[in-house]
N, C-alpha and C positions, 0 to 999 in steps of 0.2 A: 480466424473467427472474427465475425463483425462485432463492433461495439454494441450493437443492439442485441445480438445474441448472448454476448457477455452480461448485459444487464438483465436479460431474462433468466439467465442461470443464477444471477445474484438474488433476484426475486424468489426463484425456487430454493434457494439456500437461506431465505428469510434475512438478507443483508442488504444494506445500502452501501453505497461507494465509500462513505466515510467509515462505516463499520467494518467494511472489507479491508481498507487500507490500515486501519488501527489493528485489526487482527493479525495481518501478515507483515506488520511494520514497515509499510512502504509509504512514500509521499503521495498524498492524494493528487497533488499537481501532476505526478507522472501518470497515474491512471487516467485523470481527466484529459491528458495530452492525447491519449489513444482516440478520444472522441473526434478530434480533428482529422486523425488519420483513418478513421473509420475502421480500424482493424486493431485487434488485441494480440499481443505476442503469445506464442504457444504456451509458454510457461504459466503465464497469468490465466489464460483460457483453461488450462488443465487444472489449475488450482480451483477455479470457480466451479468447473464441471464436477470435480471431486466433492466440494462442499455441497453443491446441489444434491448429488446422488446420497451422500451421507446423510443429509438432512431428510430426504426422502425415506430412507431406511431406518430413520430414528436414532441415529448414531450422533453422539454429542462431540462433534468435531471441534467446536469452540474450545472446550476444555483441552482436547488432544493438542490443538495448536498452541494454546497458552501455555501447556506444559513444556513445550519446547524452549520456552524463554528466549524467543527471538528478540534481537536488538535492532532498533532503527538505526540506520546509518545516518550520520550527520554529514551535511554538505561541507566539503572542504575547500571550495573555491574562495576567491578573493571576495567577490560580491560586496555587500554593504555591511558585512559583520564587523564587529569590533576588532581591531588589531591590537593585540596585548602589547606589542612593541611600541606602537604609537601612544599607547595609554601610559606607558612607563616614561616616555619622553616628555609628555605634557606634564606629569606630576613632578619631574625633576626641575621644571623651569620656575 
């Protein structure tokens, strides 16, 4: 699915990208990255299509998804995040 078709489905579901990512607990950066690729993965496209259909049928999909108690995964890479071991070393000096 193209990114443009994906955005149309979000409109049909009455969602913005930030609201979509908050609902399914994924990084907004990940979804925005598909814009450059001009294509959305099948799983994300399927979710958007289901949300659009449920919204059209008057189904409260937002409550349904919130009831799943999804948890956003935190990035585990080194990056620029604080390293707890370095924090301990600097405190002991």
